[in-house]
C-alpha positions in Angstrom: 6.4 16.3 -4.1 5.6 18.8 -1.6 4.6 22.3 -1.0 7.2 24.9 -0.8 6.6 28.6 -0.1 2.7 28.3 0.5 0.1 26.5 -1.3 0.7 27.7 -5.1 2.1 24.9 -6.4 4.1 21.2 -5.9 7.8 21.0 -5.7 9.2 20.4 -9.0 12.7 18.5 -9.1 14.2 17.0 -12.3 17.2 14.5 -10.9 16.9 11.0 -11.6 14.6 8.5 -9.7 16.6 8.1 -6.7 16.1 4.7 -5.6 17.8 3.1 -8.4 21.2 4.8 -7.6 20.9 4.0 -3.8 20.1 0.6 -4.3 23.3 0.2 -6.3 25.2 1.6 -3.9 23.7 0.0 -0.7 24.4 -3.5 -2.7 28.2 -2.9 -3.5 28.4 -1.6 0.2 26.1 -4.5 1.6 25.8 -7.6 -0.9 24.4 -9.7 2.1 21.0 -8.1 1.6 20.7 -10.1 -1.5 19.9 -13.0 0.9 16.6 -11.2 2.1 15.2 -11.0 -1.6 12.4 -13.8 -2.7 9.5 -15.1 -1.5 8.0 -15.0 2.0 6.7 -18.7 2.7 4.5 -17.3 5.5 2.9 -14.9 3.8 0.1 -17.0 1.9 -0.8 -18.7 5.4 -1.2 -15.5 7.0 -3.2 -13.8 4.2 -5.3 -16.8 4.1 -6.1 -16.8 7.7 -7.1 -13.1 7.3 -9.4 -14.1 4.7 -11.0 -16.9 6.5 -11.9 -14.8 9.6 -13.4 -12.1 7.2 -15.7 -15.0 5.8 -16.6 -16.2 9.5 -17.4 -12.4 10.6 -19.6 -12.4 7.5 -21.6 -15.1 9.3 -21.4 -13.4 12.4 -22.8 -10.1 11.7 -25.6 -11.2 9.6 -28.3 -10.5 12.2 -26.8 -7.6 13.6 -28.3 -3.9 13.7 -27.0 -1.7 11.3 -25.5 0.6 13.4 -23.4 -2.3 14.8 -22.5 -3.2 11.1 -21.1 0.1 10.7 -19.3 -0.2 14.1 -17.7 -3.5 13.3 -16.8 -2.6 9.8 -14.9 0.5 11.1 -13.2 -1.2 14.4 -12.5 -4.8 13.0 -13.3 -5.3 9.6 -11.8 -2.4 8.0 -8.2 -3.2 9.9 -8.3 -6.5 8.4 -9.3 -5.1 5.0 -6.6 -2.5 5.2 -4.2 -4.6 6.3 -5.4 -7.3 3.2 -4.7 -4.2 0.6 -1.4 -4.1 2.0 -0.9 -7.7 1.3 -1.9 -7.2 -2.0 0.7 -4.7 -2.1 3.3 -7.1 -1.2 1.9 -9.9 -3.6 2.1 -7.2 -6.3 5.9 -8.0 -6.3 5.6 -11.3 -6.6 7.1 -12.2 -2.8 4.2 -14.6 -2.1 5.5 -17.8 -4.7 8.5 -15.7 -6.3 8.8 -14.5 -9.9 8.9 -17.8 -11.3 5.5 -18.4 -10.3 4.3 -14.8 -11.3 0.6 -16.1 -12.2 0.2 -17.7 -8.9 0.9 -14.3 -7.2 -2.0 -12.7 -9.5 -4.6 -15.3 -8.7 -3.6 -15.6 -4.9 -4.0 -11.4 -4.7 -7.3 -12.1 -6.1 -8.0 -14.2 -3.4 -6.6 -11.5 -0.7 -9.1 -9.5 -2.5 -12.3 -11.4 -1.6 -13.1 -9.9 1.7 -12.6 -6.1 0.3 -15.5 -6.4 -1.4 -14.7 -4.9 -4.9 -12.1 -5.9 -7.5 -8.8 -4.2 -6.7 -5.4 -6.4 -6.9 -5.0 -6.7 -10.7 -5.7 -2.9 -11.2 -3.5 -2.1 -8.5 -0.6 -4.3 -9.8 -1.0 -2.4 -13.2 -0.5 1.1 -11.8 2.2 0.2 -8.8 4.5 -0.8 -11.5 4.5 2.9 -12.7 4.7 4.2 -9.0 7.9 2.6 -8.5 9.2 3.1 -12.0 8.1 6.8 -12.4 8.2 8.0 -8.5 6.4 11.4 -8.3 6.3 11.6 -12.2 3.6 14.0 -13.2 0.9 12.0 -14.7 2.5 8.8 -14.3 2.6 8.4 -10.8 -1.4 8.0 -9.9 -0.1 7.9 -6.0 0.5 11.5 -6.5 -2.4 14.1 -5.9 -3.8 16.0 -8.9 -3.2 19.7 -9.4 -6.9 20.2 -8.3 -6.3 18.2 -5.0 -3.4 20.3 -4.3 -5.0 23.4 -5.1 -8.6 22.8 -3.6 -7.6 20.9 -0.2 -5.6 23.4 0.9 -7.2 24.3 4.2 -7.7 22.4 7.6 -11.2 21.7 7.2 -10.5 20.7 3.4 -7.6 18.6 3.8 -9.9 16.9 6.5 -12.6 16.3 3.8 -9.8 15.1 1.5 -8.8 12.2 4.1 -12.6 11.2 4.2 -12.6 11.2 0.7 -9.5 9.4 0.0 -10.5 6.2 -1.1 -12.6 7.7 -3.8 -9.7 9.8 -4.9 -7.4 6.7 -4.8 -9.6 4.8 -6.8 -10.9 7.3 -9.8 -7.2 9.3 -9.9 -5.6 6.7 -12.2 -8.8 6.8 -14.5 -8.5 10.3 -14.8 -4.7 11.0 -14.6 -3.5 8.0 -16.7 -6.1 5.9 -17.9 -5.2 2.0 -19.3 -6.9 -0.1 -21.6 -8.6 -3.0 -19.4 -6.7 -6.3 -19.1 -7.7 -9.9 -18.9 -6.9 -10.1 -15.4 -8.7 -7.3 -14.3 -11.8 -8.9 -15.9 -10.9 -12.2 -14.0 -10.7 -10.1 -11.0 -14.1 -8.6 -11.0 -15.9 -11.9 -12.3 -14.4 -13.9 -9.3 -15.2 -10.9 -6.7 -18.8 -10.5 -8.1 -19.7 -14.4 -7.8 -18.4 -14.5 -4.0 -20.3 -11.3 -3.1 -23.5 -13.0 -4.7 -22.7 -16.3 -2.9 -22.3 -14.4 0.4 -25.5 -12.4 -0.2 -27.4 -15.7 -1.1 -26.0 -17.1 2.0 -26.4 -14.5 4.6 -28.0 -11.5 3.0 -27.0 -7.9 2.2 -25.4 -6.8 5.8 -22.6 -8.9 5.3 -21.7 -7.8 1.9 -22.3 -4.1 3.4 -19.7 -4.9 6.3 -17.1 -5.7 3.5 -17.0 -2.9 1.4 -18.2 -0.3 4.2 -15.0 -1.5 6.3 -12.9 -1.1 3.0 -14.1 2.2 2.2 -13.9 3.6 6.1 -10.6 1.9 6.4 -8.9 3.9 3.6 -10.3 7.3 4.8 -10.5 8.9 8.3 -8.8 5.8 10.3 -5.5 5.7 12.0 -4.3 2.5 10.0 -4.7 5.3 6.8 -1.7 7.5 8.2 0.7 5.4 6.1 -0.9 7.0 2.9 0.4 10.6 4.0 3.6 9.5 5.8 5.1 7.2 2.6 4.9 10.1 -0.3 4.4 13.7 1.6 7.6 15.6 1.8 8.5 15.8 5.5 12.0 16.6 4.6 13.1 18.8 1.9 14.6 16.6 -1.0 13.1 13.5 0.3 10.1 12.1 -1.7 9.8 9.0 0.4 9.7 8.4 4.1 9.3 5.8 6.5 7.6 5.2 9.9 8.8 2.6 12.2 6.0 2.6 14.8 3.8 -0.3 16.1 0.7 -0.4 13.1 4.0 -1.8 11.1 2.9 -5.2 12.9 -0.5 -4.9 11.0 0.4 -3.4 7.8 3.1 -5.8 6.7 5.7 -3.2 7.5 4.3 -0.9 4.7 6.0 1.8 7.0 9.4 0.8 6.1 8.7 2.7 2.9 12.1 3.9 2.0 13.5 0.6 2.3 10.8 -0.8 0.3 11.3 1.4 -2.6 15.2 1.0 -2.7 14.6 -3.0 -2.4 10.9 -4.0 -3.5 11.9 -7.5 -4.0 12.3 -7.8 -0.2 9.1 -9.2 1.6 7.9 -6.8 4.1 8.3 -9.3 6.7 12.2 -8.9 5.9 12.4 -5.3 5.8 13.2 -4.9 9.4 15.9 -7.1 8.9 17.5 -5.2 6.1 17.3 -2.3 8.5 19.2 -3.9 11.1 21.9 -5.0 8.5 22.5 -1.7 7.3 23.1 -0.3 11.0 26.3 -1.9 11.1 27.5 1.3 9.6 26.5 3.4 12.3 27.2 0.5 14.7 30.9 0.5 13.5 31.3 4.1 14.6 31.7 5.5 10.5 30.3 8.7 9.7 26.9 8.8 7.7 27.0 12.0 5.8 25.1 13.2 2.8 27.5 11.0 0.8 26.7 8.0 2.4 24.2 5.5 0.5 22.5 5.1 4.2 22.3 8.8 4.9 18.7 9.2 3.8 17.6 6.1 5.5 18.1 7.4 9.2 16.9 10.8 8.9 
Protein backbone atom coordinates (compact mmCIF):
# COMPACT_ATOMS: atom_id res chain seq x y z
CA UNK A 1 0.00 0.00 0.00
CA UNK A 2 1.19 3.49 -0.66
CA UNK A 3 0.13 7.12 -0.80
CA UNK A 4 -1.37 8.73 -3.85
CA UNK A 5 -1.94 12.38 -4.58
CA UNK A 6 -0.94 13.56 -1.14
CA UNK A 7 -1.40 12.20 2.33
CA UNK A 8 -5.14 11.64 2.34
CA UNK A 9 -5.36 7.88 2.08
CA UNK A 10 -3.65 4.62 1.22
CA UNK A 11 -3.77 3.38 -2.33
CA UNK A 12 -6.49 0.77 -2.59
CA UNK A 13 -6.32 -2.08 -5.08
CA UNK A 14 -8.80 -4.92 -5.53
CA UNK A 15 -6.99 -7.40 -7.75
CA UNK A 16 -5.90 -10.85 -6.57
CA UNK A 17 -2.72 -11.47 -4.59
CA UNK A 18 -0.03 -11.11 -7.31
CA UNK A 19 2.57 -13.58 -6.11
CA UNK A 20 0.41 -16.67 -6.51
CA UNK A 21 -0.08 -16.12 -10.23
CA UNK A 22 3.54 -15.02 -10.68
CA UNK A 23 4.74 -18.21 -9.00
CA UNK A 24 2.75 -20.36 -11.43
CA UNK A 25 3.99 -18.44 -14.46
CA UNK A 26 7.63 -18.52 -13.39
CA UNK A 27 7.58 -22.22 -12.48
CA UNK A 28 5.97 -23.06 -15.81
CA UNK A 29 8.88 -21.39 -17.56
CA UNK A 30 11.65 -22.31 -15.09
CA UNK A 31 10.76 -25.64 -13.43
CA UNK A 32 14.39 -26.01 -12.29
CA UNK A 33 13.64 -23.48 -9.55
CA UNK A 34 11.94 -26.29 -7.63
CA UNK A 35 15.39 -27.71 -6.91
CA UNK A 36 16.09 -24.70 -4.67
CA UNK A 37 13.10 -25.42 -2.41
CA UNK A 38 13.62 -27.25 0.84
CA UNK A 39 15.70 -26.90 4.01
CA UNK A 40 19.01 -25.08 4.28
CA UNK A 41 21.43 -27.45 6.08
CA UNK A 42 23.73 -24.56 7.12
CA UNK A 43 21.05 -22.44 8.78
CA UNK A 44 21.02 -24.27 12.11
CA UNK A 45 24.78 -23.87 12.49
CA UNK A 46 24.85 -20.19 11.54
CA UNK A 47 21.99 -19.37 13.90
CA UNK A 48 23.45 -21.40 16.75
CA UNK A 49 26.76 -19.58 16.36
CA UNK A 50 24.95 -16.24 16.63
CA UNK A 51 23.02 -17.32 19.71
CA UNK A 52 26.18 -18.55 21.44
CA UNK A 53 28.05 -15.36 20.52
CA UNK A 54 25.34 -13.31 22.24
CA UNK A 55 25.53 -15.49 25.34
CA UNK A 56 29.28 -14.90 25.38
CA UNK A 57 28.63 -11.16 25.01
CA UNK A 58 26.36 -11.33 28.07
CA UNK A 59 29.33 -12.53 30.10
CA UNK A 60 31.65 -9.89 28.63
CA UNK A 61 29.38 -6.90 29.29
CA UNK A 62 28.42 -7.85 32.83
CA UNK A 63 30.73 -5.27 34.43
CA UNK A 64 30.65 -2.48 31.83
CA UNK A 65 29.38 1.03 32.56
CA UNK A 66 25.79 1.65 31.47
CA UNK A 67 26.81 3.96 28.63
CA UNK A 68 28.88 1.14 27.14
CA UNK A 69 26.07 -1.34 27.65
CA UNK A 70 23.85 0.85 25.45
CA UNK A 71 26.65 1.51 22.96
CA UNK A 72 27.37 -2.18 22.41
CA UNK A 73 23.68 -2.99 22.42
CA UNK A 74 23.23 -0.64 19.45
CA UNK A 75 26.52 -1.27 17.64
CA UNK A 76 26.87 -5.04 18.05
CA UNK A 77 24.11 -6.79 19.97
CA UNK A 78 21.39 -5.02 18.04
CA UNK A 79 22.89 -6.09 14.72
CA UNK A 80 23.02 -9.73 15.81
CA UNK A 81 19.53 -9.64 17.32
CA UNK A 82 18.05 -8.03 14.23
CA UNK A 83 19.70 -10.69 12.12
CA UNK A 84 18.21 -13.34 14.43
CA UNK A 85 14.72 -11.92 13.91
CA UNK A 86 15.27 -12.45 10.20
CA UNK A 87 16.56 -15.95 10.85
CA UNK A 88 13.29 -16.56 12.70
CA UNK A 89 11.50 -15.23 9.64
CA UNK A 90 13.26 -17.84 7.51
CA UNK A 91 12.64 -20.58 10.08
CA UNK A 92 8.93 -19.73 10.12
CA UNK A 93 8.85 -21.09 6.56
CA UNK A 94 10.28 -24.42 7.81
CA UNK A 95 13.59 -24.01 5.98
CA UNK A 96 15.71 -25.08 8.96
CA UNK A 97 14.53 -28.71 9.07
CA UNK A 98 11.91 -28.97 6.32
CA UNK A 99 8.13 -29.28 6.34
CA UNK A 100 8.18 -32.86 7.62
CA UNK A 101 9.81 -31.68 10.84
CA UNK A 102 7.68 -28.57 11.35
CA UNK A 103 7.77 -28.89 15.15
CA UNK A 104 11.57 -28.92 15.09
CA UNK A 105 11.45 -25.59 13.23
CA UNK A 106 9.18 -24.10 15.92
CA UNK A 107 11.50 -25.18 18.74
CA UNK A 108 14.59 -24.08 16.86
CA UNK A 109 12.97 -20.66 16.39
CA UNK A 110 12.67 -20.45 20.18
CA UNK A 111 16.41 -21.17 20.41
CA UNK A 112 17.06 -18.34 17.92
CA UNK A 113 14.74 -16.16 20.01
CA UNK A 114 16.79 -16.41 23.22
CA UNK A 115 19.17 -13.43 22.66
CA UNK A 116 16.23 -11.20 21.68
CA UNK A 117 15.22 -11.18 25.34
CA UNK A 118 11.44 -11.20 24.83
CA UNK A 119 9.25 -13.99 23.39
CA UNK A 120 8.73 -13.37 19.70
CA UNK A 121 9.09 -16.41 17.45
CA UNK A 122 5.76 -18.19 18.03
CA UNK A 123 3.66 -15.03 17.63
CA UNK A 124 5.62 -14.01 14.55
CA UNK A 125 4.90 -17.33 12.86
CA UNK A 126 1.17 -16.99 13.55
CA UNK A 127 0.86 -13.57 11.96
CA UNK A 128 3.44 -13.98 9.21
CA UNK A 129 1.27 -16.61 7.53
CA UNK A 130 -1.41 -13.96 7.06
CA UNK A 131 1.15 -11.53 5.66
CA UNK A 132 1.86 -13.94 2.81
CA UNK A 133 -1.72 -15.09 2.34
CA UNK A 134 -3.35 -11.65 2.49
CA UNK A 135 -0.55 -9.30 1.40
CA UNK A 136 -1.73 -5.73 1.90
CA UNK A 137 -5.14 -6.92 3.10
CA UNK A 138 -6.92 -4.40 5.31
CA UNK A 139 -7.20 -5.69 8.90
CA UNK A 140 -5.53 -8.96 7.82
CA UNK A 141 -1.93 -8.07 7.02
CA UNK A 142 -0.59 -6.52 10.23
CA UNK A 143 2.68 -5.49 8.55
CA UNK A 144 0.74 -2.62 6.98
CA UNK A 145 0.50 0.60 9.04
CA UNK A 146 -2.87 1.44 10.52
CA UNK A 147 -5.04 4.33 9.34
CA UNK A 148 -3.89 6.32 12.37
CA UNK A 149 -0.22 5.78 11.54
CA UNK A 150 -0.79 6.87 7.95
CA UNK A 151 -2.74 9.93 9.06
CA UNK A 152 -0.62 11.13 11.98
CA UNK A 153 2.94 10.36 10.90
CA UNK A 154 2.74 12.46 7.76
CA UNK A 155 5.58 14.98 8.18
CA UNK A 156 9.36 14.37 8.12
CA UNK A 157 9.71 14.94 11.87
CA UNK A 158 6.78 12.67 12.70
CA UNK A 159 8.05 10.00 10.36
CA UNK A 160 11.37 10.13 12.20
CA UNK A 161 9.48 9.53 15.46
CA UNK A 162 7.59 6.67 13.78
CA UNK A 163 10.88 5.05 12.77
CA UNK A 164 12.17 5.34 16.33
CA UNK A 165 8.95 3.80 17.72
CA UNK A 166 8.67 1.13 15.05
CA UNK A 167 9.46 -1.82 17.37
CA UNK A 168 6.47 -0.84 19.51
CA UNK A 169 4.14 -0.46 16.53
CA UNK A 170 5.39 -3.75 15.15
CA UNK A 171 4.61 -5.44 18.47
CA UNK A 172 1.30 -3.79 19.31
CA UNK A 173 -0.25 -3.50 15.83
CA UNK A 174 -1.26 -7.20 15.60
CA UNK A 175 -2.98 -7.03 19.00
CA UNK A 176 -5.02 -4.01 17.94
CA UNK A 177 -5.70 -4.79 14.27
CA UNK A 178 -6.16 -8.55 14.19
CA UNK A 179 -5.98 -10.09 17.68
CA UNK A 180 -5.78 -13.89 17.83
CA UNK A 181 -6.11 -16.30 20.76
CA UNK A 182 -2.88 -17.20 22.52
CA UNK A 183 -1.71 -20.64 21.44
CA UNK A 184 0.29 -23.28 23.32
CA UNK A 185 3.48 -22.53 21.36
CA UNK A 186 3.31 -18.90 22.49
CA UNK A 187 3.01 -20.00 26.12
CA UNK A 188 5.99 -22.33 25.66
CA UNK A 189 7.95 -19.58 23.92
CA UNK A 190 7.28 -17.18 26.80
CA UNK A 191 8.17 -19.77 29.44
CA UNK A 192 11.47 -20.73 27.79
CA UNK A 193 12.41 -17.09 27.23
CA UNK A 194 11.61 -16.05 30.79
CA UNK A 195 13.56 -18.99 32.21
CA UNK A 196 16.67 -18.09 30.20
CA UNK A 197 16.40 -14.40 31.12
CA UNK A 198 16.22 -15.38 34.80
CA UNK A 199 19.27 -17.64 34.46
CA UNK A 200 21.28 -14.86 32.78
CA UNK A 201 20.23 -12.42 35.52
CA UNK A 202 21.15 -14.92 38.23
CA UNK A 203 24.58 -15.58 36.71
CA UNK A 204 25.68 -12.10 35.63
CA UNK A 205 23.18 -9.52 36.89
CA UNK A 206 20.82 -7.11 35.18
CA UNK A 207 23.25 -5.54 32.70
CA UNK A 208 23.39 -8.49 30.26
CA UNK A 209 19.59 -8.68 30.26
CA UNK A 210 19.38 -4.96 29.46
CA UNK A 211 22.06 -5.43 26.78
CA UNK A 212 19.92 -8.06 25.03
CA UNK A 213 16.54 -6.34 25.28
CA UNK A 214 17.89 -2.85 24.54
CA UNK A 215 19.68 -4.20 21.48
CA UNK A 216 16.45 -5.74 20.23
CA UNK A 217 14.55 -2.47 20.65
CA UNK A 218 17.27 -0.21 19.25
CA UNK A 219 17.96 -2.39 16.23
CA UNK A 220 14.31 -2.34 15.16
CA UNK A 221 14.05 1.45 15.18
CA UNK A 222 16.56 4.06 14.02
CA UNK A 223 19.17 1.58 12.87
CA UNK A 224 20.66 1.05 9.39
CA UNK A 225 19.55 -2.59 9.29
CA UNK A 226 15.93 -1.54 9.88
CA UNK A 227 15.73 -0.01 6.43
CA UNK A 228 14.39 -3.28 5.05
CA UNK A 229 11.09 -2.70 6.90
CA UNK A 230 10.44 0.29 4.64
CA UNK A 231 11.99 -1.19 1.51
CA UNK A 232 9.85 -4.35 1.59
CA UNK A 233 6.26 -3.11 1.34
CA UNK A 234 6.11 0.63 0.78
CA UNK A 235 5.14 1.61 -2.74
CA UNK A 236 8.21 2.96 -4.55
CA UNK A 237 6.74 2.06 -7.94
CA UNK A 238 3.03 2.41 -8.59
CA UNK A 239 1.34 -0.95 -8.62
CA UNK A 240 4.18 -2.76 -6.83
CA UNK A 241 3.41 -3.72 -3.22
CA UNK A 242 6.62 -5.69 -2.83
CA UNK A 243 10.10 -4.36 -3.50
CA UNK A 244 13.58 -5.90 -3.45
CA UNK A 245 16.92 -4.60 -2.24
CA UNK A 246 20.15 -6.20 -3.52
CA UNK A 247 22.74 -4.32 -1.47
CA UNK A 248 25.41 -5.51 0.99
CA UNK A 249 23.15 -5.60 4.06
CA UNK A 250 21.75 -8.85 2.66
CA UNK A 251 24.94 -10.54 3.86
CA UNK A 252 23.90 -10.07 7.50
CA UNK A 253 20.11 -10.30 7.10
CA UNK A 254 19.66 -13.73 5.52
CA UNK A 255 18.95 -12.07 2.14
CA UNK A 256 15.70 -10.54 3.35
CA UNK A 257 16.27 -7.85 0.70
CA UNK A 258 15.30 -10.38 -1.98
CA UNK A 259 11.74 -9.72 -0.95
CA UNK A 260 9.93 -9.93 -4.27
CA UNK A 261 11.64 -13.26 -4.78
CA UNK A 262 10.77 -14.40 -1.25
CA UNK A 263 7.08 -13.70 -1.72
CA UNK A 264 7.14 -15.53 -5.04
CA UNK A 265 8.84 -18.56 -3.46
CA UNK A 266 8.60 -18.53 0.36
CA UNK A 267 9.76 -22.17 0.51
CA UNK A 268 13.21 -21.24 -0.87
CA UNK A 269 15.68 -20.44 1.95
CA UNK A 270 17.08 -16.93 1.99
CA UNK A 271 20.56 -18.28 1.32
CA UNK A 272 19.39 -19.61 -2.05
CA UNK A 273 17.33 -16.64 -3.25
CA UNK A 274 20.30 -15.06 -5.08
CA UNK A 275 20.64 -18.38 -6.93
CA UNK A 276 17.04 -18.11 -8.03
CA UNK A 277 17.71 -14.59 -9.22
CA UNK A 278 20.64 -15.94 -11.25
CA UNK A 279 18.43 -18.63 -12.81
CA UNK A 280 15.80 -16.10 -13.77
CA UNK A 281 18.30 -13.80 -15.47
CA UNK A 282 18.67 -16.39 -18.21
CA UNK A 283 15.73 -14.77 -19.93
CA UNK A 284 17.58 -11.47 -19.96
CA UNK A 285 20.86 -13.07 -21.03
CA UNK A 286 19.15 -14.81 -23.92
CA UNK A 287 18.15 -11.44 -25.34
CA UNK A 288 14.42 -11.96 -24.99
CA UNK A 289 12.36 -8.87 -24.35
CA UNK A 290 11.09 -8.64 -20.76
CA UNK A 291 7.88 -6.68 -21.02
CA UNK A 292 4.88 -6.17 -18.73
CA UNK A 293 3.40 -9.51 -19.85
CA UNK A 294 6.51 -11.46 -18.84
CA UNK A 295 6.47 -13.28 -15.51
CA UNK A 296 9.87 -11.69 -14.91
CA UNK A 297 8.87 -8.15 -15.73
CA UNK A 298 8.27 -7.19 -12.11
CA UNK A 299 11.49 -8.74 -10.86
CA UNK A 300 13.85 -6.46 -12.70
CA UNK A 301 12.33 -3.02 -12.06
